[in-house]
N, C-alpha and C positions, 0 to 999 in steps of 0.2 A: 550135288544137290543139296548134301546135310548142310553145304558153306550158305544156300540159298536161303533154308529155311532158318538157321541162326539169324541171318540177316534179318528176313521177316520177322520173327519176332523182336528183334532189337526196334525194328519201327512201329512195332503194335505198341508197345510197351511206352514210346513215346507219346504216340497218338493216344493213348488213356491218362498218360497225365496232363497234356493241354487240354482234353476234354474236360476232365476233373477242374481246373484253373477254371476254365470258361465257366463251368456251372459256378462258383465261388464268385466270381464278378459278376454274374446275373442276378444273384440274390443280393450281391451288396448294393446293383444298381437300384433294384425294386426297393429296397429299404431306402434311398435316399429321393427316390419319388415320391413314396408313403410318406415320408417327413416331411418333404416341402409342400406337399398338399394339405397334410395337418394343419404348417405353421401358418399356409395360406387362409384358414378357415379361423385361425383365432382372430378374436377382437386384438385392439391396437393397444388398451389397458392390460388383458392377459397378454400380450407381446412385450410388455415392458415389464411384467412381473415376471415372465419366463426367463430371467438374466442368462443362464447356459441352456442351453441345447444337449440333449443326449445325442449321443454317438449312436447309430447305428450298429448292431451286434449282428455279425453275422458268423453262423458255427461253421467250421473247417468243415468243407463236405470229405465226405467218406470215398472212398475209391469206388464209383459205380461201374455199372455194366455199361459198356459203349453205348448200346443201344439205347436205356434209360436216360444217359445222361446226353444223349443227343434230342430225345424227344421234349426231355424237360427243359433245355436251353432254348428252343424253339419255340414251346409252350409259351416260356417267359418272355422270351425277346417279343412274340407278338402282344404282349401284354405291356412291357414297357415300349412298345409303340405308338401303344392308342393314348395310353398315359401321355405322352410325351407332346402327341398331336390336340390334344385336349386344349381347350381355351384358359388362359391365364387370368384368374379373376382378383386385381387389385383390390386390397380395401379401401374402404371410402373414408376419408379423415372426417373428424368430429367436425362440426360447425362451431365457429371463433363465439364466444359470448360476448358482443360487442359492449364496449364501458360508455359510460355515459359522457359526451363529450365536455368537457370544462373549457376553463379560460386558456385564451393562448398565451404562447411567451411574451409576445407584443405586449398585451393587453395587461399582463401580471406584470411588467417591470414596468411600464408606466402606472397602474394604478397600486401599486406596494413598492416601488422604490422612487422612481420619478417624482411623482407627485408632491410626494411630502420634502423631497429637496430644494426644490419651486419654492412649494408655500413657507420653507425656514427663511429661506433667502429673500424673498418679498416681505416677510416679517420683519427681516432685521435691517432691510433697504428703507421698509416705511417707518420703522421707527427712528432710523437713520434721518432721512426724512424730516418728520416731524420736528425732531430734536432738530435741526439744521433751522428750520421755519420758525421754533420757538424762539432760538437764539439772535436770529438776525431782527427778528419783531420786538426783542426782549417783552414775551411774555411772561416767562416766568425766571424767577431768579435763578442764577448760579446755581445754588445748594438745591433748591429745588429739583433743577434739571436731573442733578448727578444722582439724586435721593431715588428720583423716579425711574432714571435708569437702571438703578440698582435693584430697585423692586422687580422691575419688570424683566429682569435678566433672571434673577434670583428665582422669581414665578415660573417660569418657562422652564427652570432645571429643576424645579421641586415636581411641575406637571409631569416634565421627561422620566424624573426616576420613577414616579407612581407608575409611571405605563411599561416600566420594563419587562416585570413579569408575563404581558399579557402581550405589547407589542414591540419586541426589542428593537427591532430595524427603526420603528417608528421612533421611537424613544430616544435610540442613538443620537439623530437627527436634532431632535428637540433640543438635548445636551448641549451637541455641539455648537447649536445657533447660540443657546444662552452663555457658556462660554465665550463665545465671539463678543456677546454686549457687555460682559464683565471686563474683558481686556479693555475694549474702548470707551467705558466708562472711567475705567481706573486710570489711563491715561490722558482721558481730556480733562476731570479732575487736579491732576498734577499740572498736566502742560500748559494748558486753556486758561484756567481758573485759580492755579495754586492752591486749592483747598486742602492739599496732602504735602505734606513735609515728603523729600525724595525717599528718605528710608522707608515710610510708613507705604509710598506708592509700590516699591519694590516688593517689599513684604507680599504686598494684595498679589502683585502679579506672579509672585513664586506660588503665593497659594493656588493661584487658578493653574497656573502650569503643570504643579504636583497632583491637582485634582484631575486636570485634564490627562495627563501621562497616567492616572490611576483608571482613570474611565474608560481611557483608549483600550487600557489590557485587559480591564473585566470586561468589556462588553465584544472586544477583538474583532473592532469595527476601525479601520482605518478611516471611514467617514469622518470621526470625533479628532483623530487628529488632526486632521487636513482642514476642517473647517475651525475646530479649536484654537489651534497650532498654527499650522503654514496660513490661515485665512486672518488671524490675526496680525499678519505683514500690512494687509491692505488698508486696517484702522489708522491710524497716524494719518495717511493720505488721503481719505474719504471726506474727512471733516478739516483739512487742514486750514489755517490763516497764517503760515508761517512762523508761529507766535512759540512754536517748541524749540528745544534746545537739541541740537546733534548729541550730545552725550547721552540723554537721556534716551532719544531713539535708538542708539546702538544697542545701550545695555539691555532696552525694551525686546529689541531683537537678541542679542545674546542669553536671554532668558527662555524664550521660545526655543532658539537651538538647543538649550541643553534638556528641554525636554526631549526633543527630538533624540538625542543623545540618550538619556534614559529608557527611551522608546527601544533603540539598538541594543540595548543589554537583553532583552526578551522578543522581538520581532526585528526582521530586518525588509521593513515596508518600503519597497524602493519608489514607487511614489511619492509618498511623503521625503522621503531624502531629496528627491531627487526636485520638488516644489520647493522646500528649504535653501538647498543649495542654491537654486537660479533666484530665487528671491532673495535671499543675502548680498549675493555678489552684485544682483543686479542694482539693486538699491543702491548698495556701497558705492558700485564704479558710476550713478549717476551724481549721487553726492560731490565724489572728486571732479568730474570732470563741470559740474556748475554752480558747486558752493565753496570748493577746499579751497582753504587761502594757507598758506605755508606758513606762515607767522605765528596764525591762530590756532591751525587744526592738525601742525605735525603730530605730536604726542599723541594726541586721541586719534587719528587716525592710525597710528601705526598700533598702538596697545590693540584697538579693538580689531584690527587687519589679524591680529596675531590669534587673537580670542576666536574669531573665525574660523581660521586655518586649524586651529587646533581641535576645537569642537568636533568640524565635519571630519577629521584625520581620526580623532577618536570614535566618532559613530559608525567611521566605515571598518574598522578593524574589531570594534565591540564582539558584533556579532558573527562575525568571520570566527573569533577566537574561541568564543565560547561555545559556539556550535562545530566548530572543529569544521567546517566547510570549506571545500573548493573555491575559489574565486573564479568568476566569469570574465568576458571581456569588458560586458560594460562594469564591472566592478573596478578593471583595472582602467580603463577610463575617467571614472570617476577620481579614482584617486591620483593620475596623474592631474587631471583640470585642476583638483584642488591645490596640489604642489604646483604647478607653473601658475595659476592664478595669484596666490599667496605670492609666490615671488617676484613676477611682473608688475604687481602692483605695488609690492612694497619695492623694489627697485625704482619704479617712477616716485614714490615718496623720496627716499634717500637722494634721486640724484636730483631733484629740486631743492634740494637743504644743504645750506652754507656746510655746514658740519659733514650731513648725512653724504655725501658725495666723495667723500673719502673714505669712506665706508663699506663701499658697494661689493667689495672683492671682500670684506669679513660677513656682509649678509651673506652673502652667496653661501662662505665657508658653512656659514652657520647653520644655512638650509641643511647643507651634505651633514652637517654633525646630527641635525634633529633626525633624520633617517638613518643615519648611523647608529644612535642610540637605541634607535625603534629594532634596528635587524638585531642588534646585540641582544636584545631583552629576550625576542623571537626564536633566537637562536639558541640561548642559554636555554631558555626556561620549556623550549622545545613545544611553544604556544600555535604555532603554524605550519603547516604542507611546506613543503622545497619551495615551491612557487611561489605562494606567498613572500617567504623569506626572499628570492632574488629577485621579485619586485623592489621591494624595499630596497635591497642592497643594491641594485641597479638606479636606484633613486640617487643612493649616495652620491654613485660614481659619475652621473649626470651633471650634480650640482657639482662635484668637483672639477668635473670638464668646464663647465660655464664659468667657474672661478676664477680660472686659470686666465683666459682672455680678460676678464672684467679686471682684475688686479694686477697682472701682468701685461705686457707688449713685447712685439717681437720677436722674436728669435724663442723666448722661455714659451711663448706659448706651444711653438709647434713641437718644441721639446718636451714638454709636460704630456701633450695630447698623445704625441710618439711611442712615448714611455708607457704611458698607461695603455696605450693600441697593445703594444705587446705583453703586456702584464697579464690583461684580459684574456688574449688569445691562448696564452701559453695555461692559464687556468683551464680555461675553458676546453682546450682542447687535450689537454694533459691528464685531465679529473673529470673529462666526460661531462661538463656542466656547459651545454649548447648554450643557454641563456647569455654566458661571459664571453662566449665565442661572438654572438649575433650581437651583443655589446661592443665590441670591439672593431666590428667594421664599418659602422658608421665616424668610429675614431678616427679610424685608418684614414677615411675621406677627408674627415676633418684636418687632419694632421699634412695630410697633401693640401688639400686647399692654403691652409695659412703657410706652409712650405714657398709654395709658389707666388702668395702675397708679399712673405719675405724676400724673394727674390726681385718682383717688380719693385718694390723699396730700395733694396741694395745696388741695382741694376738697373735701376731707373731710366737715367737723364743719361744723352752719349757724352755730353761736355760736363758733367759731373761727378762726384768720386771720385777726384783727382790722387787723393789721399791714401784709397781703398787697396790696400799690399795685395800683389795677386797671392790665391793659398791661403796666407796668413790674415784671415780677417774671420768676423763673427759668420757671416754667410758660410760660407765655403765650411768651416766646423759644424755649424746647425746641419748642413747637407750630408758631411761625413755621420753624424749621431743616428741622422734621420735614417740613412744607409744599412748602419749599424743594425738597429731596431729591427728593419724590414728583413734585413740577412736571416736576423736572429725567427723573424717569426714566418719568412719561408722555410725554415729548417725545420721548425717542429710542426709545420705544414707537410713536408716532406716523409718525415720521421714518424710521426702520428697521424697518418692516415686514416680517414673513418671507413669503417669496417662495412662494408656491402654484404656481409654473409647473413644476419637477421633480417636486415632492412635495409633498401636504397638510401643512398647518401643523400642529405636534402639539396636542393637545387640551389640555396642560395650558398651554400659552403663548397660545391663543386666550381660555382660559378666564381668564387673569392680565391678558387686555388687555382685561377687563369690569371685572374685580378695581379694579386700579390707578385706573382712575379714581374709582370709586364709594369708596375709601379717600383720594381725593385732596378729596372732595366731603364727607365725612362728617366729616374730620379739620378741614375749612376752618369746615363751620358750627359746629361743637361748640368749637373754640377761641375764637370770640368770643361764644358762648352760654354756656359756663362763668364768662365775665370779668364778664359782665351780671349773672348770677346771682352772682358771686362779690359783684359790688360790694353789690347790694341786701341779700346777708346782712351785709356786714358794717356797714351802714346801721342796718339793723335791731338788729344785735346793740350798737351805739353808742347805740341810742334807749332803754336800759333806764333808768329808775328806780325808785330803790330807796323803799320807803316802808313806815312805822315806825307803822304806829295804836295801837301798846302797845310795854310795855318788853318783852316777852317775844317775841314773833313779827313776824316781818318779812317782805316779799313784795316782789317787783319785777313792773312793769309794763314792758309793749313798744307801739311804734305798729305795729301791725298792719296799718295801713294802707301801709306799709312794703313790708311781705310780697307784697300784692295789686298795688302798682305793679312791684315787680319780676317778678310773673308776665304784667301786661299789655306791660310792655315785651320779653318772651322772646316772645311772641306777635309785637310788632310788628318785630321782628328777623327772627322766623321770615318772617313776609310779605314785607321787605325782602329776604332771600336770596334766595327763591324768585322774586321779581321779576325782580332783576337778572340769575339763573340763565337766568331763560325769555329774556329779553331778547337776552342773549349767545348763547345757543342760537338763536336764529332769525334773530339779525342776524349771525351767524359761525360758529358750528360745526356746527347745521343736523343734528343726530343726533335720529332717530325714536325710539330706546332712552331717550336722557334726557330727549326731551320728552315721552313718554308717563310717565316717572317722574315728571315734575315736575306733569304734571296730576293725577296719584293723588294725590300727596302734597299740592299746593294744596288739589285737593278735600278731603283728609282732616283738613287743618291749618284747611280753612273752619268744617267741621263741629264741630271742638273746637273752634274762636273763637265759633261760633255758640250751642255749649251751654255750657261750661266759661265760655269768655271775658267773653260775656255775663252771667253770674252773677257774676264777680268784678266786672265794672264795676257791678253793680247793690249789692255789698256796701260800692264806694267812696260808693255814692250815699249807702245808710244811714249811713253813718260819716258824711258829710256833716249828712244830717239831723238826725242823734241827738247828734251833738256829747259822745258819754261824757266821751271823755280829752281834750278840748280846752283842761282846766285844763294838761293836762301836755306836749299837743302840739297844733301849730297845724295845724289841719284848714281846708285853704281851697278855692278854687273849680275847682284842679286837680283833684279827687275828681272831678270834674264833666266839665272840658274832656278830661282826658284819655280818655274815651270818642272824641271827634270825631277825636283824633289815633290813635285804633286804626281809626276807620273810613278815616281817609284811606289809611293803611297797608293796609287791607284791600283797598283799594276800586282802588289800583293793581295789587296781586297779580292781581287779577280781569281789567282792564284785558288786564295780560300774559297771561295764562291764554287768554282771549279770541284774541287775537293770534297766538299760537303756536297753537292747533286750527286756524286757519284755512290756515297752512302748507303750502304742497306737500310737501315734505319729511316731514311728518306722515302723510300716505298714509291720512287716517280724515274720514269726515265726522260730525263730532261738534256740530255745528250746534244741534241739536234738542237734546240731553242738557245743552250747555253754555246754552244759552240757558232753560232749564226751571231750571236750580239758580242761574242769575243772578236769576231771578223771585223762586225761592224764597226765597233771601239778601236780597234786598230787601223781601219783606214781613216776614221774621225781624227786619232791624235797624228797619223801622219801627216794629215793635209793640214792640220795644224801646224805642225813642225815644221812645215813644207814651206806655208805662207808666214812663218815666224821667220828663216831663216833666208827667202825672197825678201821679206821686208827690210830686213837689215843690212840687205846687200843694196838695196834700192830699187829694187826690181818694180815696176809698176805692172807684170804681166801675170804676176802671180796666180791670180784667179781665172787665168786663161788659159796661158800655157801648160803652165808647171801641172796644175790639178788635172787637166784631160792627160796627161801622160801619166802622171803618179798612177789615175783610176784606172788606165790602160793595161798597165805596167800590174797593178794588183789584180784585176782580174784574172791576167794569163797566170799567175802564181797559182790562183784560186780555181783555173780549169784542169794545172797542173796537178793540184795538191788533190781534187775530185778526182782524177783518173787514178792517181796511183794508190789513195786512200779506198776506191770505188765508192765515193760519197757523191750519188746524185743531187742532192741539194746544192752542193758547195760548187759545182758547175751550174746549176741553173740560175743561182746567185751571181755566178761570174758573168754567164751573158746578160742578166737584167741588168748588171754594173756597165758592159760594155753598151746597151742599150742607151742607157744614162747619158755616159760620155759622148755618146754619136751627136745625143738629142742637145747636149750642151756644147757642141763642137758647130753643128751647123745654126742653131738658135741664138748661141749668144757670144760663142768665143770670134767667128768667122766673122762679124760683123766691126770687129776695130781690131782685129792682128793686121799687124803688117804682113807683107808678102814671104819675109823669111820666115820669120814665125808660122803662117798659114803652112808654109812649107814642109818645117819642123814637125809640126803637131801630125798634120797629115800622112805624111810618110811614117811616121811614129805610129800612130794605131793602125794604119794599113799592115805594116809589118807586123805588128801583136796580132792582129785579125788571122792573116796569113799562119802565124806560128801556131795560133790558136785552131786554124782547120787543119794543119799539119798533123798535130796532137791527135786531133780529132779520128784522121784518118788510119794515122799508127796505131792507136790503141782502141780502134772500132770494134776489134774481137774481143778486148777488155771489158769495155762498156757495153758489150752485147751479152759478153756472160754474165754481166752484174745484174743486164736487165730479165734476165730468166731465171736467174734464182731468185 
């Protein structure tokens, strides 16, 4: 009993503790609900002013009697329930005070911006039309025209400046229009009427340009620069009567561009720059197409082309260097366009000049030197970010690359491009400068293209280049040096792999990691292939024998066996190349992709040999038997022996391919297809060999009697091998071969065989089939066990 009492006391204590906690929670809930209701009654302004709400403070409950706690809790819970069920009144937001409706954006744009620009344009056009009319009708003297023009321009300028304080935008438009009028009047006074000497005209234009620059910067408005400077480009053409000189026009354009250059030191107004850029080169190119004459304009054209290029180059770099801003894609495009337009137009000028055409390489190299000097200044003075330096340095490399084929030809182009690609790739990969690595990729393609062009020239004609010595010639040496450079590139690519820990490797770099070894292998194969082909071409060409059966006509004979020898040795070389590649792969490289490529190529070449190659060997055999040209050429037993040399190379290839297919790194189960292709190849070669020896023996039944028996015997061997090795696919293949042989027997052989031949064939095949049936019956348990397994 005492134990029960102790247990009851413990439970009562726990109950009192829980009731105490419940009372505390009830008070906290009540305080929160009261606070919520108080907040709901506040206005939005009071709520915004009251940033921090005071947390409800709840006193810790004292240990109450159980009955009191229960009563208190029940009463408070009832009150909480009523509060929770009460409807929530949301505060009504104050009504927004509506602002008076103003002008729409479109109306504002038209009224404040568009109308004044249209007005100034119409005013300038009106002045131009009036001036044109007065000129055509000789209403006023030239001097009066010029004076009135200046007065109009200066009056409009003064009026615009006066309105600057109150109407800045309107004032800017008037000032820009005034500048256009002043430019035109000065140009007309000098070019049309010769009222000013050249020095004075340029001085006035320089003053207007300086004023336009200052005004554009002071107003901070592109419109002044556009209308006052770029708009001035149109002035020489509006009222042109072809009386102005070209030198004046170009000098006029240069002054305008200098103004844009000055603005570039403070502002980088791209629309202004684009407009000037387009107008300048468009006018210049149009003049070159329609009016340029080398004898009169060469020096003038080249000097001003260089000036335009230098101005735009400096304008591009000025703002970027002063403000130290990153360059954008549009900046890159503009810089590249300026460089390549200058090079293209300059190249065109030089190529049409008698002396200049010999300086094309020097001109190209000069472009590279210009960009090199800029890159050196940028690097030493640390005036630009890394990307801008790389861009200018890239232009150096581009023009050096272009200078190679311009000044040199043939193999030198290939070698320089290859070495340049190797150097850039090495710097880019080892120094982690992806820009140089990306520059090396197009150079690799150019070098490969140039190499193939060298090959097409060096090994072009079948009957030419008799003096081209095998191996010891410039084309093969170029190939060797190309392979050396690309071997170095491949070594760098393998040793300094792009780390993918921080970020994935660029897709282009991943693609090139496959392309570089492919180029290396293809050039390795083709360099020897072309030498072998060229060797047999040369001795075939040297085999010419001139024949003159009568006094009028003559003809030549060639030893056509030499062409067949050349084809067979190309097959042999291909077998050897693939064999070495296979052994190197499974001994050292152990690359799955290379292994699959080698297998596919090996099977394709084998099929080509079994069709075209065996046919060429049969042609050599026929030449040996017929001996039609034996009085001119020696036709010996090599026509027969060469086939066994090819079989030896073919066997080596298949040994290598079989070993390669079984390697673990290939991760492919190719046992069955490789074995099937091997047996097809063996049967094909045995059939060809049977035809060869029966043809040498003078038999005319080789395609009928011999082949049918050979195929039957080989099918029997396959069945025996299939039973012994427990390989069902061999037995099925053998049965299929028997079916083909029987079809051939009844559909082809029997029609032309004599009685003895028919007897031999039927008896032979019948015996073979009986042996096959006996083998199936004797080893039926072995076959049955194989099927169950």
